Every structure is written in structure tokens, then in C-alpha cells.
C-alpha positions as CSV (number, residue, x, y, z in Angstrom):
1,M,41.8,41.6,-14.6
2,P,44.6,40.0,-16.6
3,L,43.3,37.6,-18.9
4,V,45.1,34.1,-18.8
5,E,44.6,31.5,-21.8
6,V,44.6,27.7,-20.8
7,R,45.0,25.3,-23.6
8,I,43.3,21.8,-22.8
9,R,44.2,18.8,-24.6
10,R,42.5,15.4,-24.1
11,N,44.3,12.1,-25.1
12,S,41.3,11.2,-27.2
13,G,41.9,14.5,-29.3
14,A,38.3,15.1,-29.2
15,V,38.8,18.6,-27.6
16,S,42.2,19.0,-28.8
17,G,42.8,22.9,-29.5
18,A,40.0,24.1,-27.5
19,I,40.9,27.2,-25.8
20,F,39.2,28.7,-22.8
21,A,39.5,32.3,-21.6
22,I,39.4,32.4,-18.0
23,S,39.3,35.5,-15.9
24,V,41.2,35.2,-12.8
25,L,42.5,37.6,-10.2
26,T,46.2,38.6,-10.1
27,A,46.5,36.8,-7.0
28,G,44.4,33.8,-8.1
29,V,45.1,30.3,-7.5
30,F,42.9,28.5,-10.0
31,V,46.1,27.1,-11.5
32,P,48.4,25.3,-9.0
33,A,51.6,27.2,-8.3
34,S,53.7,24.1,-9.0
35,A,52.3,23.8,-12.5
36,A,52.0,27.4,-13.2
37,A,55.6,27.9,-12.6
38,Q,56.8,25.3,-15.2
39,K,57.0,26.9,-18.6
40,G,59.1,26.1,-21.8
41,E,60.7,23.1,-22.8
42,P,61.5,20.5,-19.9
43,V,64.9,20.1,-18.5
44,K,66.0,16.7,-20.2
45,I,68.2,14.5,-18.2
46,G,69.7,11.4,-20.0
47,Y,71.3,8.1,-19.1
48,S,71.5,4.4,-19.8
49,M,70.0,1.8,-17.3
50,A,70.4,-2.0,-17.1
51,L,66.9,-3.2,-17.6
52,T,67.7,-6.6,-19.1
53,G,70.7,-8.8,-18.8
54,G,72.5,-9.5,-15.5
55,L,72.0,-6.3,-13.6
56,A,68.2,-6.1,-14.7
57,A,67.0,-6.8,-11.3
58,N,68.7,-3.9,-9.8
59,G,68.5,-1.7,-12.8
60,R,64.6,-1.8,-12.8
61,S,64.6,-1.0,-9.0
62,A,66.7,2.0,-9.4
63,L,64.5,3.2,-12.5
64,L,61.5,3.3,-10.3
65,A,63.0,5.5,-7.7
66,Q,64.3,7.8,-10.5
67,K,60.7,8.2,-11.8
68,I,59.6,8.8,-8.4
69,W,62.2,11.6,-8.1
70,E,61.0,13.0,-11.4
71,E,57.5,13.0,-10.2
72,D,58.4,14.6,-6.9
73,T,60.3,17.2,-8.5
74,N,57.7,18.2,-11.2
75,A,55.2,18.2,-8.3
76,K,57.2,21.2,-6.5
77,G,57.7,23.2,-9.6
78,G,60.4,21.3,-11.8
79,L,64.0,22.8,-12.2
80,L,64.6,26.4,-13.0
81,G,60.8,26.7,-13.6
82,R,60.7,24.0,-16.2
83,P,59.5,20.5,-15.9
84,V,62.0,17.8,-15.8
85,K,62.1,14.7,-18.0
86,L,64.2,11.8,-17.6
87,I,65.3,10.1,-21.0
88,H,66.7,6.7,-20.7
89,Y,67.6,3.6,-22.6
90,D,68.2,-0.1,-21.9
91,D,71.9,-0.9,-21.9
92,Q,71.1,-4.4,-21.4
93,T,74.0,-4.9,-18.8
94,N,76.3,-4.6,-22.1
95,P,79.3,-2.4,-21.7
96,A,79.6,-2.3,-25.5
97,A,76.2,-0.8,-26.0
98,V,76.8,2.3,-23.6
99,P,78.8,4.6,-25.8
100,G,76.2,4.7,-28.4
101,I,73.4,5.4,-26.1
102,Y,75.3,8.5,-24.5
103,A,76.0,9.7,-28.2
104,K,72.4,9.4,-29.0
105,L,71.3,11.1,-25.8
106,L,73.6,14.1,-26.5
107,D,73.4,14.2,-30.3
108,V,69.7,13.1,-31.2
109,D,67.9,13.6,-28.0
110,K,69.6,16.9,-27.2
111,V,69.6,16.2,-23.3
112,D,70.7,19.0,-21.3
113,L,72.3,16.9,-18.4
114,I,73.4,13.3,-18.3
115,I,73.8,10.9,-15.2
116,G,75.6,7.6,-15.3
117,P,74.2,4.3,-15.6
118,Y,74.3,1.6,-12.7
119,G,77.6,-0.4,-12.1
120,T,81.2,-0.2,-12.7
121,N,81.2,-2.3,-15.9
122,L,78.8,0.2,-17.5
123,L,80.1,3.4,-16.4
124,A,83.6,3.0,-17.5
125,P,82.6,3.0,-21.0
126,A,80.6,6.2,-21.0
127,M,83.5,8.2,-19.0
128,P,85.2,9.1,-22.6
129,I,82.1,10.5,-23.9
130,A,81.2,12.7,-20.6
131,M,84.8,13.9,-20.8
132,Q,84.9,14.7,-24.4
133,R,81.7,16.7,-24.0
134,K,82.9,18.2,-20.5
135,K,79.6,16.9,-18.9
136,V,79.1,16.5,-15.3
137,F,78.8,12.7,-14.7
138,I,77.4,11.4,-11.4
139,G,77.7,7.7,-11.5
140,L,75.5,5.1,-9.6
141,L,77.4,2.4,-7.4
142,G,80.5,2.2,-9.4
143,T,83.8,1.2,-8.0
144,A,87.1,3.3,-8.8
145,V,85.6,4.3,-12.1
146,N,87.6,7.5,-12.1
147,S,90.7,5.8,-11.1
148,A,92.0,5.4,-14.6
149,F,90.4,8.8,-16.0
150,N,91.0,11.4,-13.4
151,Y,88.2,13.4,-14.7
152,S,87.4,16.4,-12.5
153,N,83.5,16.4,-13.4
154,Y,83.1,13.0,-12.3
155,F,81.1,12.1,-9.0
156,S,80.3,8.6,-7.4
157,M,77.1,8.1,-5.9
158,A,78.6,5.2,-3.7
159,P,79.7,5.1,-0.2
160,S,83.0,3.7,-1.1
161,G,85.0,6.7,0.0
162,P,88.5,8.0,-0.9
163,E,89.8,4.5,-1.5
164,P,87.2,2.7,-3.4
165,K,89.0,-0.5,-4.3
166,P,89.8,-1.6,-0.7
167,S,86.3,-0.2,0.7
168,Y,84.1,-3.1,-0.3
169,T,86.0,-5.6,1.9
170,K,87.9,-3.6,4.6
171,G,85.1,-4.0,7.0
172,F,84.9,-7.8,6.3
173,V,88.8,-8.3,7.0
174,D,88.7,-5.9,10.0
175,L,85.8,-8.0,11.7
176,A,87.7,-11.2,10.8
177,V,91.0,-10.2,12.5
178,R,89.1,-9.5,15.7
179,Q,87.9,-12.9,16.1
180,N,89.3,-15.6,18.5
181,P,91.2,-17.5,17.3
182,K,92.3,-15.0,14.7
183,P,92.2,-16.5,11.2
184,Q,95.5,-16.9,9.3
185,T,94.9,-17.7,5.9
186,V,92.8,-16.5,3.1
187,A,91.3,-17.3,-0.5
188,I,90.5,-14.3,-3.0
189,V,88.3,-15.3,-5.9
190,A,87.1,-12.8,-8.4
191,A,85.0,-12.4,-11.6
192,D,87.3,-11.5,-14.5
193,A,85.3,-8.1,-15.2
194,E,85.8,-4.4,-14.1
195,F,84.2,-4.7,-10.5
196,G,85.7,-8.0,-9.8
197,L,89.0,-6.9,-10.6
198,N,88.9,-3.6,-8.7
199,A,87.4,-5.2,-5.7
200,G,89.9,-8.1,-5.7
201,E,92.8,-5.7,-5.9
202,G,91.4,-3.9,-2.8
203,A,90.9,-7.2,-0.9
204,R,94.5,-7.8,-1.7
205,E,95.5,-4.5,0.1
206,N,93.3,-5.3,3.1
207,V,94.8,-8.7,3.6
208,K,98.3,-7.6,3.3
209,A,97.7,-4.9,5.8
210,A,96.2,-7.3,8.1
211,G,99.2,-9.9,7.9
212,L,97.2,-12.5,6.4
213,T,98.4,-15.4,4.1
214,V,97.0,-15.8,0.8
215,V,96.6,-19.4,-0.1
216,Y,94.5,-19.1,-3.2
217,D,94.0,-16.2,-5.6
218,R,92.4,-16.7,-8.9
219,R,89.6,-15.2,-11.3
220,Y,87.0,-16.8,-13.3
221,P,85.3,-15.9,-16.6
222,S,82.4,-13.5,-15.6
223,A,79.9,-15.5,-17.6
224,T,80.5,-18.6,-15.3
225,T,77.4,-19.6,-13.3
226,D,78.6,-23.5,-12.4
227,L,81.1,-22.5,-9.8
228,V,81.5,-26.0,-8.0
229,P,84.7,-26.7,-9.6
230,V,86.1,-23.4,-8.2
231,V,84.8,-23.9,-4.8
232,R,86.4,-27.3,-4.7
233,A,89.8,-25.7,-5.8
234,I,89.6,-23.3,-3.1
235,A,88.5,-25.9,-0.5
236,E,91.3,-27.9,-1.3
237,T,93.8,-24.9,0.0
238,N,91.8,-25.1,3.2
239,P,91.7,-21.0,3.8
240,D,90.1,-19.7,7.1
241,L,88.6,-16.8,4.9
242,V,87.1,-16.6,1.7
243,I,86.5,-13.1,-0.2
244,V,84.5,-13.2,-3.3
245,C,84.2,-10.5,-5.8
246,S,81.2,-11.2,-8.1
247,Y,78.5,-10.1,-10.2
248,P,74.7,-11.1,-9.6
249,P,74.6,-14.4,-11.7
250,D,77.9,-15.6,-10.4
251,S,77.0,-14.5,-6.7
252,V,74.1,-16.7,-6.8
253,G,76.3,-19.6,-8.3
254,M,79.0,-19.1,-5.6
255,V,76.4,-19.3,-2.8
256,R,74.9,-22.5,-4.3
257,A,78.3,-24.2,-4.9
258,V,79.5,-23.5,-1.4
259,N,76.3,-25.3,0.0
260,E,76.4,-28.2,-2.3
261,V,80.2,-28.8,-1.7
262,G,79.7,-28.5,2.0
263,F,82.6,-26.1,2.2
264,K,82.6,-24.2,5.7
265,P,85.5,-21.6,6.1
266,K,85.3,-19.7,9.1
267,M,84.0,-16.5,7.2
268,I,82.9,-16.0,3.5
269,G,81.6,-13.2,1.5
270,G,83.0,-9.7,1.2
271,A,82.2,-8.1,-2.3
272,M,79.4,-9.8,-3.9
273,I,76.9,-7.8,-5.9
274,G,73.6,-9.3,-6.1
275,L,72.9,-10.6,-2.6
276,Q,71.4,-7.2,-1.9
277,S,68.5,-7.9,-4.4
278,T,65.4,-9.1,-2.5
279,A,64.5,-11.6,-5.3
280,I,67.8,-13.2,-4.9
281,K,67.7,-13.1,-1.1
282,A,64.4,-14.9,-1.4
283,R,65.7,-17.4,-4.2
284,L,68.6,-18.4,-2.0
285,G,66.7,-18.2,1.4
286,P,68.6,-20.3,4.1
287,L,71.5,-21.0,1.9
288,L,72.6,-17.3,2.6
289,N,72.9,-17.8,6.4
290,G,76.3,-17.0,7.5
291,W,77.3,-15.1,4.6
292,T,78.7,-11.9,5.5
293,N,78.8,-9.3,2.6
294,Y,79.0,-5.5,1.8
295,D,75.9,-3.5,1.5
296,A,75.1,0.3,1.0
297,W,71.9,0.9,3.0
298,L,69.4,-0.8,5.3
299,P,66.5,0.8,7.3
300,V,68.2,0.3,10.6
301,P,67.5,3.0,13.0
302,K,70.9,5.0,12.5
303,M,70.2,5.1,8.8
304,L,66.6,6.7,8.6
305,F,67.8,9.9,6.9
306,A,65.5,12.6,6.4
307,G,63.1,11.7,3.3
308,V,64.2,8.1,3.0
309,D,61.2,6.5,4.9
310,E,58.8,8.5,2.6
311,L,60.6,7.3,-0.4
312,M,60.8,3.8,0.4
313,K,56.9,3.9,1.2
314,K,56.1,5.3,-2.2
315,Y,58.6,2.8,-4.0
316,Q,57.4,-0.3,-2.2
317,T,53.7,0.5,-2.9
318,R,54.6,1.0,-6.7
319,A,57.1,-2.0,-6.6
320,A,54.4,-4.5,-5.6
321,V,52.3,-3.3,-8.9
322,E,55.3,-3.3,-11.2
323,G,56.8,-6.6,-10.3
324,I,60.0,-5.5,-9.4
325,D,62.3,-5.7,-6.2
326,A,59.8,-5.4,-3.6
327,L,61.8,-3.8,-0.9
328,G,64.4,-1.6,-2.8
329,Y,66.7,-1.3,0.0
330,Y,69.8,-1.5,-2.1
331,M,68.9,0.6,-5.3
332,A,66.1,3.1,-4.4
333,P,67.8,5.3,-1.9
334,W,71.0,5.7,-4.2
335,S,69.4,6.4,-7.5
336,Y,67.1,9.1,-5.8
337,A,70.1,10.7,-4.2
338,Q,72.0,10.5,-7.5
339,L,69.4,13.0,-8.9
340,Q,68.9,14.9,-5.6
341,V,72.8,16.0,-5.9
342,L,72.2,17.2,-9.4
343,Q,69.0,18.9,-8.6
344,Q,70.5,20.9,-5.7
345,A,73.5,21.9,-8.0
346,V,71.3,23.1,-10.5
347,V,69.0,25.0,-8.0
348,A,72.1,26.6,-6.3
349,T,73.8,27.8,-9.3
350,K,70.5,28.7,-11.1
351,S,72.2,27.1,-14.4
352,L,72.5,24.0,-16.4
353,D,76.1,24.9,-17.3
354,D,78.3,21.8,-16.5
355,A,81.3,23.8,-15.6
356,K,79.2,25.7,-13.0
357,L,77.4,22.6,-11.8
358,G,80.9,20.7,-11.5
359,D,82.4,23.5,-9.4
360,Y,79.6,23.5,-6.9
361,I,79.4,19.8,-6.5
362,R,83.0,19.6,-5.6
363,A,82.8,22.4,-2.9
364,N,79.4,21.5,-1.2
365,T,77.7,19.1,1.0
366,F,74.4,17.7,-0.1
367,K,71.4,16.7,2.0
368,T,69.9,13.4,0.5
369,V,67.9,10.6,1.4
370,V,71.2,8.5,2.0
371,G,72.5,11.3,4.5
372,D,75.0,13.9,4.0
373,V,77.2,13.5,0.8
374,K,80.5,15.4,0.5
375,F,82.8,14.5,-2.5
376,G,86.6,14.4,-2.3
377,A,89.4,13.3,-4.6
378,N,88.4,11.6,-7.9
379,G,84.9,12.4,-7.3
380,E,84.7,9.7,-4.7
381,W,82.9,10.3,-1.2
382,A,85.1,12.0,1.2
383,Q,84.5,9.4,3.9
384,S,83.7,5.8,3.6
385,R,80.5,4.2,4.7
386,V,80.2,0.7,3.4
387,L,78.4,-1.6,5.4
388,Q,79.2,-5.4,6.0
389,V,76.0,-7.3,6.5
390,Q,75.7,-10.9,8.0
391,F,72.6,-12.9,7.0
392,Q,71.3,-14.7,10.1
393,N,68.2,-16.9,10.9
394,I,66.7,-17.2,7.7
395,K,64.0,-19.8,7.9
396,S,62.6,-20.0,4.3
397,N,62.3,-18.6,1.0
398,D,59.6,-16.2,2.0
399,L,60.3,-12.9,0.7
400,A,58.5,-11.1,3.5
401,Q,61.1,-12.1,6.0
402,F,63.7,-9.8,4.6
403,K,61.4,-6.8,5.4
404,D,62.4,-7.7,8.9
405,I,66.0,-6.5,8.9
406,S,66.9,-8.9,11.9
407,T,67.7,-11.5,9.0
408,Q,70.3,-8.8,7.6
409,V,72.4,-7.7,10.6
410,V,74.8,-4.8,10.1
411,V,77.9,-5.9,11.8
412,A,80.3,-3.1,10.5
413,P,81.0,-0.1,10.7
414,A,80.3,0.0,14.4
415,E,78.3,3.3,14.5
416,Y,75.6,1.6,12.1
417,A,75.8,-2.0,13.6
418,S,72.4,-3.5,14.6
419,G,73.8,-6.8,15.8
420,N,76.9,-9.0,16.3
421,L,78.8,-11.3,13.8
422,I,78.2,-15.0,14.2
423,Y,81.6,-16.8,13.9
424,P,82.6,-18.9,12.7
425,Y,80.3,-19.3,9.5
426,A,79.2,-22.9,10.2
427,K,77.6,-21.6,13.5
428,A,74.9,-19.7,11.7
429,K,73.9,-22.3,9.2
């Protein structure tokens, strides 16, 4: 019989270093196979995440799902027979903090692999480091991040597709022009920051293609939260449609300002980050009725991909204890899938070599909790799958009503639709 040494260490230190010689048969199973398979140093995966600042609510939600991925992976034997370890730092939703974090991860923590932070504004400043070090870099819900870099080993975990800038508002405009009477005029308003500028540029492309007349096109400082003056200026131009490209704090400010002013265009929303957050939905409650905005995933029947229900059950149980986004519909599936892509590439190539991983990711389709993922030009999804969701029949600020997806109706694209658009906006109020 072979002799196996098992070193047992307790947190108290009282039995630290005690060694027990345990005789086991060669085929014995006293030690679980998954634990026995993990040897040596962990595979370290590093990244920054917005745990404070304007994106914190979404960032904390993403982090929980990533921890669940880490636990799930280690329970199944880790990667390459080694445990996996996530190493992350709070970027405070501050783009200036990002380069230093990634330099520390690579130079001090000596991580094997990196993934991207959450959001366009945080991904862009990390790109030069990823490129300089020739690292595979899978970003989380960023918009057209690679359009200025053209880096071959960047991959976008976002359903924006080969034309990411227009993707956030294309469904909105396509829906609008099918209404009767057809809208004629549009206002475009955007936060003066990376995402707002990219989404605003895409909105102009969509509006031009639809033959609509732009009567207002302005941006506001990204730190603005009192948007009543902006809304009054938009209302003076009397647009049929209003496309808003915003980040969470100003998304809240925009919804409140529109309701305060009593402004009622025929359709409003489009590219507003934050309205996907459960806490923000509950805070705004009935003020959201009628708004139509992009989203990435909801538990409608046609989007219950393999593994996502199990993930969401784990997530929601933990979220209730940890005091973060209680439902996790927006962030949890995407941050879990971000790591699934990296995991599948490592397993398939049996390597941590970034060049090999990049080649594999470019050439293959991945099975994830957000469905099949195939990357195309510039690392974007080969096909777009951005949803447009209208808020309907919200009665109160009770968080539980948002678990019932009848308050969040997928109105585009048609293959994922769960209901019909209420038009004009005032009818849904």
C-alpha cells in the first residue's frame, strides 16, 4: 500500500504542523478527487472592480458571481490540476486608479492571467498595460473599448456585437419608427464620459439611418446629478423621442428630473446604465413606468440558458446575506461568463500562455450561462444581442416586484420579446 502524508492545519494554530500517516489503497477515496487533484501554487487571476464610487452597486454584484465561479471551479478540481485564486482591488470607479492596479497585479502579485474591470470608463485605461504585457484581456460590459486600440487579444463580454456603439440604441430606434404615427424628431443627451460619448455617437448613426430629425444634441458633465435644467432645455425643443446615454448617478437624476418637470415625449430611454440595478429600480419605483432602456439579460423563458438558473439561485441566496443587488440580473451572469470563457480556453489549450489562449478564444464558440458566445472583429461578439426593456405596471418601491419580470418587459429583439411596447410613453405612466 502506498503511504500518503496529509498535513492538517487549523486556523487556531493549535495543531499546526501535525502530520498523520494514513494508509490508503491505491484506489482509495478518503481524499475527495477534486481536492486531491489540486496541487502546487494556485492559478492567480487578477483584476480591478468598482466596489466604491458610481459603479459600486453593479461592481459588488459582479464580484459575488465571480466568487461563485471561483468556488464552483475549485470544487471541480481547479484549472490544470491547480486551485484558482481571484485577486482583485477596488478601482473606486476611478479610471486614474486602474493602471496602477494592473501594474501591481502583474509586477507584485505575479498573477498568471488578468481579466478586465467593469465598464467602458475603467476598461480603457487598462488596455495599454494589457497590450504592453501581451495579455489576454476579457472586458466586462464595455462599449467599443477596442475601437481605438485594435488589440488582437481583447475580448468583450458584452452582447453589443460587431457594431458596439450603435447597438445600445438600435433596438430603441427600430421600435420607435414602427409606431403609428411615426415619430419625426429626436433629442440626444449624453454624459461627457467614455460610455456616454460612444453610445451617443452610435445613437446619431441610428437616428440618421432612420431618417429622423435631431432637434437637440448636447452633453453634460458626467458628475451632474441635478438634471432639471437639462430636461427643461430638451423639453423646449419638443422632441418625439429622447435618447439618454448616462451612467448610474445621472441616470437616476434624469428619471427624477423628467418626472419633476412633467416632460412626456413619445418615447424616452435608450442607453442608460444603472436602471438595470435592483436597488435603483426599487428607489425609483413607479417613476420608471414607460421608460424603455437597454439591458443584457433577464430571466425570460428564451434566455434561460444552461447553468444560469443554478447560478442565479446561488447568487440570490448569498446576495440576501451580503446586502448587495438582491436579484443580480444585470451583472451576475456576465461576470460569471467572463470567467467561463477564460476557463474553457485554459482547459482546451492546457496552457496559461496568453498567445495560445488568444488564438483559441478567437477561433471557438463558448458555452456559457449567457448562451453561446462567439467573438468576431475587434473582440466584440460576432452577433449583437442587446435587449430593449420597457418598465410597466410598477406599483410601488417594493423590491420584490422586480423579481416578477412582468414589470420589465423585453420588447426587442423579437426573438427574446416577452411583451409589447406601450406607446406613447404617457400611456404607461
